[in-house]
N, CA, C and O atoms as a printed pandas DataFrame, in Angstrom:
     atom_number atom_name residue_name chain_id  residue_number  x_coord  y_coord  z_coord
0              1         N          MET        A               1  -16.154   13.050    3.803
1              2        CA          MET        A               1  -14.597   12.545    4.955
2              3         C          MET        A               1  -15.272   11.768    5.810
3              4         O          MET        A               1  -16.494   11.907    5.865
4              5         N          THR        A               2  -14.666   10.876    6.576
5              6        CA          THR        A               2  -14.728   10.085    7.513
6              7         C          THR        A               2  -14.499   10.741    8.689
7              8         O          THR        A               2  -13.965   11.850    8.648
8              9         N          ASP        A               3  -14.884   10.131    9.970
9             10        CA          ASP        A               3  -14.371   10.752   11.021
10            11         C          ASP        A               3  -13.130   10.314   11.190
11            12         O          ASP        A               3  -12.566   11.127   11.923
12            13         N          ASP        A               4  -12.330    9.355   10.861
13            14        CA          ASP        A               4  -10.675    8.993   10.722
14            15         C          ASP        A               4  -10.017    9.671   10.173
15            16         O          ASP        A               4  -10.012    9.250    9.016
16            17         N          PRO        A               5   -9.249   10.731   10.263
17            18        CA          PRO        A               5   -8.344   11.896    9.841
18            19         C          PRO        A               5   -7.351   10.996    8.694
19            20         O          PRO        A               5   -7.042   11.356    7.558
20            21         N          LEU        A               6   -7.063   10.016    9.238
21            22        CA          LEU        A               6   -5.935    8.801    8.397
22            23         C          LEU        A               6   -6.680    8.347    7.058
23            24         O          LEU        A               6   -5.886    8.051    6.166
24            25         N          GLU        A               7   -7.782    8.249    6.783
25            26        CA          GLU        A               7   -8.904    7.645    5.768
26            27         C          GLU        A               7   -8.998    8.604    4.991
27            28         O          GLU        A               7   -8.520    8.497    3.861
28            29         N          SER        A               8   -9.665    9.839    5.418
29            30        CA          SER        A               8   -9.983   10.834    4.925
30            31         C          SER        A               8   -8.738   11.329    3.864
31            32         O          SER        A               8   -8.955   11.425    2.656
32            33         N          LEU        A               9   -7.407   11.632    4.469
33            34        CA          LEU        A               9   -6.215   11.543    4.111
34            35         C          LEU        A               9   -5.619   10.668    3.109
35            36         O          LEU        A               9   -4.786   10.944    2.246
36            37         N          ARG        A              10   -6.071    9.801    3.319
37            38        CA          ARG        A              10   -5.627    8.392    2.270
38            39         C          ARG        A              10   -6.357    8.549    0.889
39            40         O          ARG        A              10   -5.848    8.435   -0.226
40            41         N          ARG        A              11   -7.675    8.838    1.211
41            42        CA          ARG        A              11   -8.484    8.809    0.214
42            43         C          ARG        A              11   -7.969   10.599   -1.028
43            44         O          ARG        A              11   -7.973   10.780   -2.246
44            45         N          LEU        A              12   -7.637   11.449    0.108
45            46        CA          LEU        A              12   -7.336   12.768   -0.816
46            47         C          LEU        A              12   -6.009   12.453   -1.794
47            48         O          LEU        A              12   -5.971   12.683   -3.003
48            49         N          CYS        A              13   -4.953   11.886   -1.005
49            50        CA          CYS        A              13   -3.943   11.268   -1.525
50            51         C          CYS        A              13   -3.505   10.281   -2.514
51            52         O          CYS        A              13   -2.431   10.170   -3.105
52            53         N          LEU        A              14   -4.852    9.413   -2.571
53            54        CA          LEU        A              14   -4.622    8.267   -3.420
54            55         C          LEU        A              14   -5.325    8.681   -4.780
55            56         O          LEU        A              14   -5.056    8.170   -5.867
56            57         N          ALA        A              15   -6.132    9.541   -4.596
57            58        CA          ALA        A              15   -6.685   10.144   -5.912
58            59         C          ALA        A              15   -6.011   11.008   -7.197
59            60         O          ALA        A              15   -6.460   11.346   -8.292
60            61         N          LEU        A              16   -4.592   11.215   -6.460
61            62        CA          LEU        A              16   -3.731   12.033   -7.390
62            63         C          LEU        A              16   -3.151   11.002   -8.714
63            64         O          LEU        A              16   -3.040    9.820   -8.388
64            65         N          PRO        A              17   -2.950   11.185   -9.490
65            66        CA          PRO        A              17   -2.563   10.561  -10.660
66            67         C          PRO        A              17   -1.229    9.748   -9.920
67            68         O          PRO        A              17   -0.358   10.260   -9.218
68            69         N          GLU        A              18   -1.382    8.261  -10.336
69            70        CA          GLU        A              18    0.214    7.545   -9.905
70            71         C          GLU        A              18    0.634    8.061   -8.312
71            72         O          GLU        A              18    1.740    8.528   -8.037
72            73         N          SER        A              19   -0.128    7.936   -7.641
73            74        CA          SER        A              19    0.255    8.413   -6.031
74            75         C          SER        A              19    0.006    6.716   -5.368
75            76         O          SER        A              19   -0.926    5.949   -5.610
76            77         N          THR        A              20    0.964    6.549   -4.654
77            78        CA          THR        A              20    1.294    5.409   -4.325
78            79         C          THR        A              20    1.649    5.924   -2.575
79            80         O          THR        A              20    2.278    6.932   -2.251
80            81         N          GLU        A              21    0.946    4.745   -1.508
81            82        CA          GLU        A              21    1.181    4.792   -0.307
82            83         C          GLU        A              21    2.432    3.608    0.490
83            84         O          GLU        A              21    2.399    2.390    0.315
84            85         N          ARG        A              22    3.079    4.068    1.035
85            86        CA          ARG        A              22    3.621    2.726    1.917
86            87         C          ARG        A              22    4.271    3.615    2.950
87            88         O          ARG        A              22    4.461    4.826    2.836
88            89         N          ILE        A              23    4.598    2.809    4.020
89            90        CA          ILE        A              23    5.184    3.724    5.491
90            91         C          ILE        A              23    6.715    3.821    5.246
91            92         O          ILE        A              23    7.449    3.013    4.678
92            93         N          SER        A              24    7.004    4.997    5.810
93            94        CA          SER        A              24    8.028    5.645    5.712
94            95         C          SER        A              24    8.177    6.206    7.170
95            96         O          SER        A              24    7.193    6.521    7.839
96            97         N          HIS        A              25    9.411    6.306    7.601
97            98        CA          HIS        A              25    9.480    7.067    8.722
98            99         C          HIS        A              25    8.546    6.568    9.788
99           100         O          HIS        A              25    8.057    7.495   10.435
100          101         N          GLY        A              26    8.101    5.183   10.212
101          102        CA          GLY        A              26    7.374    5.025   11.042
102          103         C          GLY        A              26    5.560    5.068   10.707
103          104         O          GLY        A              26    4.767    4.437   11.405
104          105         N          GLY        A              27    5.149    5.911    9.550
105          106        CA          GLY        A              27    3.793    5.847    9.544
106          107         C          GLY        A              27    3.514    5.952    8.031
107          108         O          GLY        A              27    4.553    5.944    7.370
108          109         N          PRO        A              28    2.261    6.059    7.239
109          110        CA          PRO        A              28    2.345    6.190    6.229
110          111         C          PRO        A              28    2.272    7.653    5.783
111          112         O          PRO        A              28    1.763    8.633    6.327
112          113         N          ALA        A              29    3.049    7.478    4.426
113          114        CA          ALA        A              29    3.375    8.271    3.634
114          115         C          ALA        A              29    2.649    7.953    1.862
115          116         O          ALA        A              29    2.221    6.906    1.377
116          117         N          TRP        A              30    2.741    9.068    1.386
117          118        CA          TRP        A              30    2.431    8.980   -0.242
118          119         C          TRP        A              30    3.443   10.022   -1.009
119          120         O          TRP        A              30    3.965   11.083   -0.669
120          121         N          PHE        A              31    3.475    9.249   -2.164
121          122        CA          PHE        A              31    4.984    9.321   -2.887
122          123         C          PHE        A              31    4.104    9.733   -4.178
123          124         O          PHE        A              31    2.881    9.601   -4.215
124          125         N          VAL        A              32    4.864   10.232   -5.200
125          126        CA          VAL        A              32    4.617   10.164   -6.799
126          127         C          VAL        A              32    5.310    9.407   -7.225
127          128         O          VAL        A              32    6.526    9.464   -7.045
128          129         N          ARG        A              33    4.727    8.495   -7.905
129          130        CA          ARG        A              33    5.396    6.851   -8.489
130          131         C          ARG        A              33    6.373    6.436   -7.959
131          132         O          ARG        A              33    7.424    6.089   -8.498
132          133         N          GLY        A              34    5.998    6.444   -6.442
133          134        CA          GLY        A              34    6.574    5.730   -5.740
134          135         C          GLY        A              34    8.288    6.181   -5.325
135          136         O          GLY        A              34    9.162    5.479   -4.816
136          137         N          LYS        A              35    8.332    7.523   -5.738
137          138        CA          LYS        A              35    9.798    7.923   -5.075
138          139         C          LYS        A              35    9.549    9.470   -4.876
139          140         O          LYS        A              35   10.643    9.973   -5.132
140          141         N          LYS        A              36    8.920   10.190   -4.642
141          142        CA          LYS        A              36    8.882   11.576   -4.203
142          143         C          LYS        A              36    7.593   11.074   -3.271
143          144         O          LYS        A              36    6.589   10.428   -3.570
144          145         N          MET        A              37    8.073   11.674   -1.956
145          146        CA          MET        A              37    7.062   12.001   -1.197
146          147         C          MET        A              37    6.307   13.126   -1.074
147          148         O          MET        A              37    7.021   14.129   -1.074
148          149         N          PHE        A              38    4.729   13.440   -0.932
149          150        CA          PHE        A              38    4.345   14.743   -1.276
150          151         C          PHE        A              38    3.621   15.300    0.481
151          152         O          PHE        A              38    3.436   16.449    0.880
152          153         N          VAL        A              39    3.391   14.159    1.099
153          154        CA          VAL        A              39    2.515   14.126    2.494
154          155         C          VAL        A              39    3.110   12.834    3.311
155          156         O          VAL        A              39    3.267   11.743    2.762
156          157         N          THR        A              40    3.362   13.035    4.417
157          158        CA          THR        A              40    3.310   11.874    5.493
158          159         C          THR        A              40    2.319   12.317    6.534
159          160         O          THR        A              40    2.058   13.507    6.710
160          161         N          TYR        A              41    1.783   11.358    7.207
161          162        CA          TYR        A              41    1.046   11.239    8.422
162          163         C          TYR        A              41    1.638   10.314    9.663
163          164         O          TYR        A              41    2.050    9.153    9.676
164          165         N          THR        A              42    1.500   11.379   10.764
165          166        CA          THR        A              42    2.232   11.284   11.605
166          167         C          THR        A              42    0.865   11.225   13.228
167          168         O          THR        A              42    0.095   12.103   13.618
168          169         N          ASP        A              43    1.089    9.921   13.717
169          170        CA          ASP        A              43    0.227    9.567   15.230
170          171         C          ASP        A              43    0.934    9.679   16.128
171          172         O          ASP        A              43    1.575    8.720   16.558
172          173         N          ARG        A              44    1.005   10.932   16.666
173          174        CA          ARG        A              44    1.959   11.167   18.329
174          175         C          ARG        A              44    3.318   10.118   17.910
175          176         O          ARG        A              44    3.764    9.059   18.351
176          177         N          ASN        A              45    3.633   10.956   16.937
177          178        CA          ASN        A              45    5.112   10.417   16.525
178          179         C          ASN        A              45    6.197   11.103   17.147
179          180         O          ASN        A              45    7.199   10.681   17.723
180          181         N          HIS        A              46    5.751   12.333   16.889
181          182        CA          HIS        A              46    7.041   13.447   17.555
182          183         C          HIS        A              46    6.310   14.531   18.530
183          184         O          HIS        A              46    7.011   15.495   18.835
184          185         N          ASP        A              47    5.083   14.493   19.017
185          186        CA          ASP        A              47    4.338   15.168   20.149
186          187         C          ASP        A              47    3.403   13.984   20.270
187          188         O          ASP        A              47    3.614   12.794   20.037
188          189         N          ASP        A              48    2.149   14.705   20.759
189          190        CA          ASP        A              48    1.340   14.075   21.502
190          191         C          ASP        A              48    0.025   14.215   20.545
191          192         O          ASP        A              48   -1.122   14.197   20.991
192          193         N          ARG        A              49    0.440   14.392   18.810
193          194        CA          ARG        A              49   -0.844   14.993   18.233
194          195         C          ARG        A              49   -0.902   14.047   16.820
195          196         O          ARG        A              49   -0.012   13.366   16.312
196          197         N          THR        A              50   -2.129   14.248   16.444
197          198        CA          THR        A              50   -1.837   14.025   14.970
198          199         C          THR        A              50   -2.310   14.602   13.862
199          200         O          THR        A              50   -3.427   15.042   13.590
200          201         N          THR        A              51   -1.032   14.527   13.090
201          202        CA          THR        A              51   -0.767   15.107   12.074
202          203         C          THR        A              51   -0.494   14.811   10.621
203          204         O          THR        A              51   -0.375   13.626   10.308
204          205         N          CYS        A              52   -0.343   16.041    9.399
205          206        CA          CYS        A              52    0.113   15.067    8.472
206          207         C          CYS        A              52    1.108   16.955    7.969
207          208         O          CYS        A              52    0.931   18.152    8.196
208          209         N          TRP        A              53    2.055   16.117    7.256
209          210        CA          TRP        A              53    3.299   17.108    6.661
210          211         C          TRP        A              53    2.936   16.862    5.418
211          212         O          TRP        A              53    2.665   15.729    5.021
212          213         N          CYS        A              54    2.890   18.181    4.510
213          214        CA          CYS        A              54    2.701   18.293    3.338
214          215         C          CYS        A              54    3.791   19.115    2.474
215          216         O          CYS        A              54    3.927   20.300    2.779
216          217         N          ALA        A              55    4.482   18.660    1.553
217          218        CA          ALA        A              55    5.193   19.383    0.669
218          219         C          ALA        A              55    4.559   20.883    0.133
219          220         O          ALA        A              55    3.391   20.850   -0.254
220          221         N          ALA        A              56    5.142   21.948    0.100
221          222        CA          ALA        A              56    4.494   23.068   -0.373
222          223         C          ALA        A              56    5.113   24.078   -0.782
223          224         O          ALA        A              56    6.219   24.405   -0.351
224          225         N          PRO        A              57    4.373   24.790   -1.803
225          226        CA          PRO        A              57    4.907   26.127   -2.283
226          227         C          PRO        A              57    5.652   27.058   -1.557
227          228         O          PRO        A              57    5.299   27.194   -0.385
228          229         N          PRO        A              58    6.689   27.808   -1.987
229          230        CA          PRO        A              58    6.887   28.830   -1.561
230          231         C          PRO        A              58    6.503   29.701   -0.459
231          232         O          PRO        A              58    5.564   30.251   -1.035
232          233         N          GLY        A              59    6.517   30.020    0.224
233          234        CA          GLY        A              59    5.622   31.225    0.648
234          235         C          GLY        A              59    4.062   30.633    1.797
235          236         O          GLY        A              59    3.469   31.269    2.668
236          237         N          VAL        A              60    3.867   29.403    1.359
237          238        CA          VAL        A              60    2.783   29.063    1.874
238          239         C          VAL        A              60    2.715   28.648    3.400
239          240         O          VAL        A              60    1.871   29.034    4.210
240          241         N          GLN        A              61    3.832   27.737    3.646
241          242        CA          GLN        A              61    3.698   27.889    5.205
242          243         C          GLN        A              61    3.837   28.822    6.057
243          244         O          GLN        A              61    3.146   28.920    7.071
244          245         N          GLU        A              62    5.063   29.872    5.612
245          246        CA          GLU        A              62    4.582   31.218    6.465
246          247         C          GLU        A              62    3.047   31.918    6.574
247          248         O          GLU        A              62    2.508   32.280    7.620
248          249         N          ALA        A              63    2.622   31.990    5.529
249          250        CA          ALA        A              63    1.343   32.215    5.070
250          251         C          ALA        A              63    0.170   31.825    6.008
251          252         O          ALA        A              63   -0.498   32.604    6.688
252          253         N          LEU        A              64    0.035   30.422    5.918
253          254        CA          LEU        A              64   -0.513   29.909    7.038
254          255         C          LEU        A              64   -0.608   29.446    8.186
255          256         O          LEU        A              64   -1.624   29.037    8.749
256          257         N          LEU        A              65    0.519   29.499    8.593
257          258        CA          LEU        A              65    1.513   29.733   10.087
258          259         C          LEU        A              65    0.527   30.779   10.585
259          260         O          LEU        A              65   -0.407   30.615   11.370
260          261         N          ALA        A              66    1.020   32.155    9.823
261          262        CA          ALA        A              66    0.410   33.514   10.742
262          263         C          ALA        A              66   -1.426   33.472   10.445
263          264         O          ALA        A              66   -2.233   34.118   11.113
264          265         N          GLU        A              67   -1.733   32.669    9.440
265          266        CA          GLU        A              67   -3.067   32.894    9.585
266          267         C          GLU        A              67   -3.656   32.041   10.619
267          268         O          GLU        A              67   -4.810   32.348   10.918
268          269         N          ASP        A              68   -3.222   31.197   11.143
269          270        CA          ASP        A              68   -4.166   30.100   11.804
270          271         C          ASP        A              68   -3.233   29.409   12.514
271          272         O          ASP        A              68   -3.268   28.222   12.189
272          273         N          PRO        A              69   -2.464   29.627   13.293
273          274        CA          PRO        A              69   -1.316   28.711   14.303
274          275         C          PRO        A              69   -2.259   27.690   14.688
275          276         O          PRO        A              69   -1.802   26.606   14.326
276          277         N          GLN        A              70   -3.856   27.497   15.512
277          278        CA          GLN        A              70   -4.062   26.687   15.933
278          279         C          GLN        A              70   -4.519   25.319   14.901
279          280         O          GLN        A              70   -5.149   24.348   15.320
280          281         N          ARG        A              71   -4.075   25.484   13.561
281          282        CA          ARG        A              71   -4.284   24.546   12.588
282          283         C          ARG        A              71   -2.892   23.962   11.976
283          284         O          ARG        A              71   -2.675   22.783   11.695
284          285         N          PHE        A              72   -2.101   24.937   11.852
285          286        CA          PHE        A              72   -0.815   24.608   10.976
286          287         C          PHE        A              72    0.671   25.032   11.767
287          288         O          PHE        A              72    0.924   26.055   12.403
288          289         N          PHE        A              73    1.233   24.268   11.579
289          290        CA          PHE        A              73    2.694   24.280   12.372
290          291         C          PHE        A              73    4.027   23.859   11.231
291          292         O          PHE        A              73    3.853   23.135   10.251
292          293         N          ARG        A              74    5.139   24.386   11.552
293          294        CA          ARG        A              74    6.356   24.285   10.684
294          295         C          ARG        A              74    6.743   22.811   11.412
295          296         O          ARG        A              74    7.049   22.959   12.595
296          297         N          PRO        A              75    6.787   21.488   10.956
297          298        CA          PRO        A              75    7.052   20.310   11.311
298          299         C          PRO        A              75    8.383   20.179   11.749
299          300         O          PRO        A              75    9.045   21.176   11.463
300          301         N          PRO        A              76    8.843   19.535   12.184
301          302        CA          PRO        A              76   10.335   19.056   12.036
302          303         C          PRO        A              76   11.240   18.527   11.019
303          304         O          PRO        A              76   10.542   18.067   10.116
304          305         N          TYR        A              77   12.583   18.376   10.741
305          306        CA          TYR        A              77   13.212   17.743    9.764
306          307         C          TYR        A              77   13.032   18.467    8.730
307          308         O          TYR        A              77   13.970   19.064    8.202
308          309         N          VAL        A              78   11.838   18.522    8.301
309          310        CA          VAL        A              78   11.502   19.038    7.239
310          311         C          VAL        A              78   10.914   20.517    6.661
311          312         O          VAL        A              78   10.747   20.759    5.466
312          313         N          GLY        A              79   10.634   21.459    7.782
313          314        CA          GLY        A              79   10.292   22.661    7.721
314          315         C          GLY        A              79   10.836   23.817    7.321
315          316         O          GLY        A              79   10.218   24.799    6.910
316          317         N          HIS        A              80   12.250   23.673    7.468
317          318        CA          HIS        A              80   13.270   24.392    6.977
318          319         C          HIS        A              80   12.976   24.269    5.327
319          320         O          HIS        A              80   12.974   25.293    4.644
320          321         N          ARG        A              81   12.761   23.128    4.812
321          322        CA          ARG        A              81   12.455   23.518    3.219
322          323         C          ARG        A              81   11.015   23.565    2.844
323          324         O          ARG        A              81   10.477   22.994    1.895
324          325         N          GLY        A              82   10.429   24.412    3.829
325          326        CA          GLY        A              82    9.110   25.100    3.581
326          327         C          GLY        A              82    8.071   24.161    3.916
327          328         O          GLY        A              82    6.946   24.591    3.658
328          329         N          TRP        A              83    8.123   22.735    4.531
329          330        CA          TRP        A              83    7.004   21.974    4.102
330          331         C          TRP        A              83    6.088   22.570    5.288
331          332         O          TRP        A              83    6.571   23.420    6.037
332          333         N          LEU        A              84    4.494   22.029    5.488
333          334        CA          LEU        A              84    3.590   22.728    5.985
334          335         C          LEU        A              84    2.933   21.727    6.896
335          336         O          LEU        A              84    2.119   21.079    6.238
336          337         N          GLY        A              85    2.971   21.363    8.112
337          338        CA          GLY        A              85    2.397   20.536    9.151
338          339         C          GLY        A              85    0.933   20.946    9.261
339          340         O          GLY        A              85    0.572   22.122    9.311
340          341         N          VAL        A              86    0.249   20.068    9.290
341          342        CA          VAL        A              86   -1.571   20.466    9.624
342          343         C          VAL        A              86   -1.622   19.417   10.844
343          344         O          VAL        A              86   -0.981   18.376   10.987
344          345         N          TYR        A              87   -2.659   20.060   11.743
345          346        CA          TYR        A              87   -2.952   19.496   13.055
346          347         C          TYR        A              87   -4.336   19.035   12.550
347          348         O          TYR        A              87   -5.277   19.773   12.258
348          349         N          LEU        A              88   -4.298   17.700   12.500
349          350        CA          LEU        A              88   -5.560   16.295   12.233
350          351         C          LEU        A              88   -6.501   16.353   13.307
351          352         O          LEU        A              88   -7.628   15.914   13.078
352          353         N          ASP        A              89   -6.204   16.886   14.609
353          354        CA          ASP        A              89   -6.597   16.623   15.982
354          355         C          ASP        A              89   -7.542   17.646   16.380
355          356         O          ASP        A              89   -8.151   17.664   17.449
356          357         N          VAL        A              90   -7.626   18.539   15.402
357          358        CA          VAL        A              90   -8.676   20.008   15.610
358          359         C          VAL        A              90   -9.429   19.971   14.982
359          360         O          VAL        A              90   -9.101   19.188   14.090
360          361         N          PRO        A              91  -10.949   20.575   14.704
361          362        CA          PRO        A              91  -11.689   20.704   13.548
362          363         C          PRO        A              91  -11.110   20.985   12.219
363          364         O          PRO        A              91  -10.254   21.864   12.321
364          365         N          GLN        A              92  -11.228   20.656   11.279
365          366        CA          GLN        A              92  -10.633   20.784   10.322
366          367         C          GLN        A              92  -11.160   20.865    8.920
367          368         O          GLN        A              92  -11.897   19.967    8.511
368          369         N          ASP        A              93  -10.828   21.888    8.150
369          370        CA          ASP        A              93  -11.456   22.608    6.496
370          371         C          ASP        A              93  -11.050   21.107    5.536
371          372         O          ASP        A              93   -9.975   21.216    4.946
372          373         N          TRP        A              94  -11.638   20.026    5.370
373          374        CA          TRP        A              94  -11.218   19.299    4.399
374          375         C          TRP        A              94  -11.436   19.548    3.111
375          376         O          TRP        A              94  -10.853   18.791    2.335
376          377         N          THR        A              95  -12.245   20.564    2.552
377          378        CA          THR        A              95  -11.829   21.160    1.240
378          379         C          THR        A              95  -10.640   21.952    1.043
379          380         O          THR        A              95   -9.977   21.856    0.010
380          381         N          GLU        A              96  -10.241   22.990    2.305
381          382        CA          GLU        A              96   -8.918   23.214    2.064
382          383         C          GLU        A              96   -7.671   22.415    2.039
383          384         O          GLU        A              96   -6.692   22.604    1.317
384          385         N          LEU        A              97   -7.921   21.116    3.299
385          386        CA          LEU        A              97   -6.841   20.486    3.237
386          387         C          LEU        A              97   -6.702   19.805    1.833
387          388         O          LEU        A              97   -5.647   19.613    1.227
388          389         N          ALA        A              98   -7.883   19.500    1.461
389          390        CA          ALA        A              98   -8.105   19.190   -0.227
390          391         C          ALA        A              98   -6.877   19.249   -1.081
391          392         O          ALA        A              98   -6.205   18.371   -1.622
392          393         N          GLU        A              99   -6.766   20.973   -1.022
393          394        CA          GLU        A              99   -6.289   21.940   -1.833
394          395         C          GLU        A              99   -4.832   21.688   -1.373
395          396         O          GLU        A              99   -4.092   21.173   -2.211
396          397         N          ILE        A             100   -4.330   21.973   -0.184
397          398        CA          ILE        A             100   -3.385   21.678    0.225
398          399         C          ILE        A             100   -2.437   20.658   -0.228
399          400         O          ILE        A             100   -1.329   20.899   -0.705
400          401         N          VAL        A             101   -3.085   19.199    0.002
401          402        CA          VAL        A             101   -2.635   18.122   -0.656
402          403         C          VAL        A             101   -2.261   18.056   -1.898
403          404         O          VAL        A             101   -1.323   17.406   -2.359
404          405         N          THR        A             102   -3.195   18.914   -2.584
405          406        CA          THR        A             102   -3.045   18.861   -4.178
406          407         C          THR        A             102   -1.963   20.140   -4.731
407          408         O          THR        A             102   -1.687   20.365   -5.909
408          409         N          ASP        A             103   -1.586   20.692   -3.839
409          410        CA          ASP        A             103   -1.040   21.630   -3.887
410          411         C          ASP        A             103    0.653   21.030   -3.572
411          412         O          ASP        A             103    1.555   21.679   -4.103
412          413         N          ALA        A             104    0.874   20.325   -3.080
413          414        CA          ALA        A             104    2.199   19.197   -2.066
414          415         C          ALA        A             104    2.372   18.653   -3.541
415          416         O          ALA        A             104    3.330   19.112   -4.162
416          417         N          TYR        A             105    1.588   17.759   -4.158
417          418        CA          TYR        A             105    1.455   17.069   -5.259
418          419         C          TYR        A             105    2.211   17.401   -6.097
419          420         O          TYR        A             105    3.190   16.869   -6.620
420          421         N          ARG        A             106    1.434   18.835   -6.271
421          422        CA          ARG        A             106    1.994   19.723   -7.631
422          423         C          ARG        A             106    3.252   20.296   -7.714
423          424         O          ARG        A             106    3.668   20.727   -8.790
424          425         N          THR        A             107    4.196   20.370   -6.231
425          426        CA          THR        A             107    5.513   20.496   -5.514
426          427         C          THR        A             107    6.087   19.797   -6.323
427          428         O          THR        A             107    6.799   20.233   -7.228
428          429         N          VAL        A             108    5.875   18.747   -6.121
429          430        CA          VAL        A             108    6.820   17.669   -6.189
430          431         C          VAL        A             108    6.631   16.661   -7.911
431          432         O          VAL        A             108    7.545   16.301   -8.653
432          433         N          ALA        A             109    5.168   16.455   -8.079
433          434        CA          ALA        A             109    5.339   15.709   -9.299
434          435         C          ALA        A             109    5.815   16.462  -10.699
435          436         O          ALA        A             109    5.840   17.669  -10.938
436          437         N          PRO        A             110    6.228   15.215  -11.637
437          438        CA          PRO        A             110    6.923   15.879  -13.130
438          439         C          PRO        A             110    5.363   16.829  -13.676
439          440         O          PRO        A             110    4.217   16.734  -13.238
440          441         N          LYS        A             111    5.818   17.547  -14.571
441          442        CA          LYS        A             111    4.939   18.546  -15.558
442          443         C          LYS        A             111    3.762   17.619  -15.692
443          444         O          LYS        A             111    2.708   17.701  -15.062
444          445         N          HIS        A             112    4.062   16.793  -16.531
445          446        CA          HIS        A             112    2.971   16.206  -17.130
446          447         C          HIS        A             112    2.049   15.355  -16.423
447          448         O          HIS        A             112    1.070   15.035  -17.098
448          449         N          LEU        A             113    2.092   14.891  -15.228
449          450        CA          LEU        A             113    1.241   14.536  -14.103
450          451         C          LEU        A             113    0.516   15.694  -13.597
451          452         O          LEU        A             113   -0.703   15.642  -13.432
452          453         N          VAL        A             114    1.186   16.712  -13.349
453          454        CA          VAL        A             114    0.418   17.982  -13.008
454          455         C          VAL        A             114   -0.464   18.452  -13.834
455          456         O          VAL        A             114   -1.359   19.237  -13.521
456          457         N          ALA        A             115   -0.180   17.822  -15.370
457          458        CA          ALA        A             115   -0.984   18.327  -16.272
458          459         C          ALA        A             115   -2.364   18.128  -16.097
459          460         O          ALA        A             115   -3.314   18.911  -16.080
460          461         N          ARG        A             116   -2.237   16.524  -15.929
461          462        CA          ARG        A             116   -3.170   15.708  -15.676
462          463         C          ARG        A             116   -4.469   16.241  -14.577
463          464         O          ARG        A             116   -5.656   15.932  -14.683
464          465         N          LEU        A             117   -3.994   16.913  -13.769
465          466        CA          LEU        A             117   -4.798   17.473  -12.731
466          467         C          LEU        A             117   -5.934   18.809  -13.159
467          468         O          LEU        A             117   -6.912   19.209  -12.527
468          469         N          GLU        A             118   -5.375   19.281  -14.454
469          470        CA          GLU        A             118   -5.651   20.465  -15.083
470          471         C          GLU        A             118   -7.347   20.303  -16.261
471          472         O          GLU        A             118   -7.747   21.274  -16.904
């Protein structure tokens, strides 16, 4: 991965089948087939932090928040729906983040696209 968290995140997201990128709510966001958002990037938009917000399967947000609140948080607006916030301005385990991004994709993508990941 590069030192630029946006470029690293972009590479992870765009590697997934039929993912697209566009600006949404003031920052880069990634969508399945241009329709369903699965990850969004924020750079000091809601606070003074660089973060990403990821769709997450049920229970993941709570588990990761309990495990490491220095890296994970409940994002505004979508946190009540289970989305996971990840601080990108702290040392990051990019292998784990790749799994989080892939799980975000799986959460919103149609089953036949998810099957292409197997």
